[in-house]
C-alpha positions as CSV (number, residue, x, y, z in Angstrom):
1,M,-47.4,-24.2,-39.8
2,I,-44.5,-26.1,-39.1
3,P,-44.2,-28.0,-36.1
4,F,-40.9,-26.8,-34.5
5,N,-38.7,-23.9,-35.5
6,P,-35.9,-25.0,-37.6
7,A,-33.3,-22.3,-36.6
8,S,-33.5,-23.4,-33.0
9,S,-30.8,-25.6,-33.0
10,V,-28.3,-22.8,-34.5
11,R,-26.5,-20.9,-32.1
12,G,-26.1,-17.2,-32.5
13,P,-22.5,-15.4,-32.0
14,K,-21.3,-14.9,-28.7
15,Y,-21.3,-11.4,-27.3
16,V,-18.0,-10.7,-25.6
17,V,-17.0,-7.2,-23.4
18,K,-13.4,-6.7,-24.8
19,K,-13.5,-3.4,-22.2
20,G,-14.2,-3.1,-19.5
21,K,-16.3,0.7,-18.2
22,T,-14.4,1.2,-15.1
23,P,-12.6,5.1,-15.4
24,V,-9.4,4.9,-15.1
25,L,-6.8,7.8,-14.2
26,D,-3.5,8.0,-15.7
27,Q,-0.1,7.8,-14.0
28,E,-0.2,11.9,-13.3
29,Q,-3.6,12.1,-12.1
30,A,-3.0,9.2,-9.7
31,R,0.2,10.6,-8.5
32,Q,-1.9,14.4,-8.0
33,L,-4.3,12.8,-6.1
34,L,-1.7,11.3,-3.3
35,D,0.3,14.1,-3.2
36,S,-3.0,15.8,-2.8
37,I,-3.9,14.3,0.3
38,D,-2.6,16.1,3.5
39,G,-0.3,13.7,5.8
40,N,-0.4,16.0,8.7
41,N,-3.4,14.3,10.2
42,V,-4.1,10.8,10.7
43,V,-7.3,10.9,8.5
44,G,-5.2,12.1,5.5
45,L,-2.6,9.3,5.8
46,R,-5.3,6.5,6.1
47,D,-7.2,7.9,3.0
48,R,-3.9,8.4,1.3
49,A,-2.7,4.7,2.5
50,L,-5.5,3.4,1.5
51,I,-5.3,4.5,-1.9
52,A,-2.1,3.7,-2.4
53,V,-2.7,0.2,-1.2
54,M,-5.8,-0.1,-4.1
55,I,-3.1,0.9,-6.9
56,Y,-0.4,-0.8,-5.8
57,S,-1.6,-4.0,-5.2
58,F,-4.9,-4.2,-7.9
59,A,-7.0,-5.0,-4.6
60,R,-10.8,-4.6,-4.6
61,I,-11.9,-2.1,-1.7
62,S,-14.1,-4.6,-0.1
63,A,-10.7,-6.6,0.3
64,V,-8.3,-3.7,1.6
65,V,-11.2,-2.7,4.1
66,A,-11.4,-5.9,5.6
67,M,-7.7,-6.1,6.4
68,N,-6.3,-6.2,9.9
69,V,-3.7,-4.9,11.2
70,A,-1.7,-8.4,11.0
71,D,-2.3,-8.6,7.5
72,Y,0.2,-6.1,6.6
73,Y,3.2,-7.9,7.7
74,R,7.1,-8.5,7.2
75,N,8.3,-11.9,5.3
76,G,12.6,-11.7,5.2
77,R,13.0,-8.5,4.1
78,R,9.6,-7.2,2.2
79,S,6.4,-6.2,3.5
80,W,3.4,-7.8,2.5
81,F,-0.5,-7.6,2.1
82,R,-2.9,-10.5,3.0
83,L,-5.8,-9.6,1.2
84,H,-9.2,-11.4,2.1
85,E,-10.9,-11.8,-1.4
86,K,-14.5,-13.4,-2.3
87,G,-15.5,-16.7,-1.2
88,G,-13.4,-16.4,1.6
89,K,-10.2,-16.9,-0.2
90,H,-7.1,-15.2,0.9
91,H,-4.5,-13.1,-1.2
92,E,-1.0,-11.7,-0.9
93,V,1.1,-9.8,-2.6
94,P,4.4,-7.9,-2.2
95,A,3.7,-4.5,-1.1
96,H,5.2,-2.0,-3.6
97,H,7.7,0.6,-1.7
98,K,5.6,3.5,-2.0
99,A,2.3,1.4,-0.2
100,E,4.7,0.5,2.1
101,E,5.8,4.0,2.9
102,Y,2.1,5.3,3.2
103,L,1.1,2.8,5.1
104,D,3.8,3.0,7.7
105,A,3.4,6.3,8.3
106,Y,-0.4,5.8,9.0
107,I,-0.1,3.3,11.3
108,A,2.6,4.7,13.4
109,A,0.1,8.2,13.6
110,A,-2.8,5.8,14.5
111,G,-0.9,3.9,17.0
112,I,-2.3,0.4,16.2
113,E,1.1,-1.7,15.1
114,N,0.4,-3.2,18.4
115,Q,-3.0,-4.6,17.9
116,P,-2.7,-7.1,15.7
117,N,-6.6,-8.4,15.3
118,A,-8.0,-5.1,15.2
119,P,-8.9,-3.2,11.7
120,L,-6.3,-1.5,9.7
121,F,-8.5,1.2,8.4
122,R,-10.9,2.7,10.3
123,S,-13.6,4.9,10.5
124,A,-13.4,8.8,11.3
125,V,-14.9,10.7,13.9
126,G,-17.1,13.3,12.2
127,R,-14.8,16.0,11.0
128,M,-12.5,16.2,14.3
129,G,-9.4,14.3,12.2
130,K,-9.6,11.7,14.5
131,L,-10.2,7.8,14.3
132,N,-12.3,5.1,16.2
133,E,-12.1,1.5,16.7
134,N,-14.6,0.9,14.3
135,R,-13.6,-0.7,10.5
136,L,-14.4,1.9,7.6
137,H,-17.0,0.8,5.5
138,R,-16.6,0.7,2.0
139,L,-19.3,3.0,0.9
140,N,-17.4,5.8,3.3
141,A,-14.2,4.8,1.5
142,L,-16.2,5.6,-1.2
143,Q,-17.2,8.7,-0.5
144,M,-14.0,9.9,0.3
145,V,-12.9,8.8,-2.9
146,K,-15.4,11.2,-4.6
147,R,-14.4,13.7,-1.9
148,R,-11.3,14.2,-3.1
149,A,-11.3,13.3,-6.4
150,K,-13.8,16.4,-6.9
151,R,-11.8,18.8,-5.3
152,L,-8.9,18.4,-8.1
153,G,-11.5,18.4,-10.8
154,L,-10.7,15.2,-11.7
155,P,-14.1,13.0,-13.2
156,R,-16.7,12.7,-11.4
157,D,-17.5,8.8,-12.3
158,I,-13.9,7.7,-10.2
159,R,-14.7,5.1,-7.7
160,C,-12.9,2.9,-5.6
161,H,-12.5,0.5,-8.1
162,T,-10.9,2.9,-10.4
163,F,-7.8,2.6,-8.7
164,R,-7.6,-1.1,-9.4
165,A,-7.8,-0.1,-12.9
166,T,-5.5,2.0,-13.2
167,G,-2.8,0.1,-11.0
168,I,-3.1,-2.7,-13.8
169,T,-3.3,0.0,-16.8
170,A,0.5,1.5,-15.4
171,Y,1.8,-1.8,-15.1
172,L,1.2,-2.8,-18.5
173,Q,2.3,0.4,-19.8
174,N,5.6,0.0,-17.7
175,G,6.1,-3.3,-19.5
176,G,4.2,-5.4,-17.4
177,T,2.7,-8.9,-18.7
178,I,-0.9,-9.6,-18.4
179,E,-0.1,-13.1,-17.0
180,N,1.5,-11.6,-13.8
181,A,-1.0,-8.7,-13.6
182,Q,-3.7,-11.7,-13.5
183,A,-1.6,-13.3,-10.7
184,I,-1.4,-9.8,-8.9
185,A,-5.3,-9.4,-9.0
186,A,-5.9,-12.7,-8.1
187,H,-8.1,-13.3,-11.4
188,E,-9.1,-16.3,-12.4
189,S,-9.0,-15.5,-16.3
190,P,-6.1,-13.4,-18.1
191,R,-9.7,-12.1,-20.2
192,T,-10.9,-10.6,-16.8
193,T,-7.7,-8.7,-16.6
194,K,-7.7,-7.5,-19.9
195,L,-11.0,-5.5,-19.1
196,Y,-8.9,-3.3,-17.2
197,D,-6.4,-2.8,-19.7
198,R,-6.6,1.3,-21.0
199,T,-3.0,1.2,-22.5
200,T,-4.8,0.8,-26.1
201,D,-6.8,4.2,-25.2
202,E,-3.8,6.5,-25.7
203,I,-2.6,4.5,-29.2
204,T,-6.2,4.8,-30.4
205,L,-5.7,8.7,-29.5
206,D,-2.8,8.8,-31.1
207,E,-3.4,7.3,-34.6
208,I,-7.0,9.4,-34.6
209,E,-4.9,12.4,-34.4
210,R,-3.1,11.7,-37.2
211,I,-6.6,12.7,-39.5
212,S,-4.8,16.1,-40.2
213,I,-7.5,17.3,-42.4
């Protein structure tokens, strides 16, 4: 018997997660999903705009559904998003031209351009193809994403966070930097941003296929 454990002062190796578990769509799948949404009714326009904002601004679903109409605004020649992040922080991101196109079409169809303090994304009235004045809940947004993904035969584990990871991965694949991706996503650390990076998945698969047995 000894009075203390001689190994208690020795620190073991720290476990570091280098890759996140969030499912990611490739660029073709993301484009297919956006193009599949019917733009002939206001609910479809809402859904397409919602997904586009998440993809092109790397925004969390909670930050997007918390936006009011005034949180999409013009600053000079550009449109911007004011996102309501965790801890009551506001994060401002320039609007990608495709997100701007989809959002403008939705706002015009919904007739909410003159309601700056009203919710930007609103709940649907059953299956009537109309919207009410209530703010869209993130769980209802998740159900919408699951439903639309299922129709296209996309992976069943897709969720709203998928679009954050999809946007970051597409950005990095097209020459973006981790530092700028971190700034757009409002991450505290580049290590967090790296968890969303799936650019190495394709490289790894290409290398594996070299095993010609």
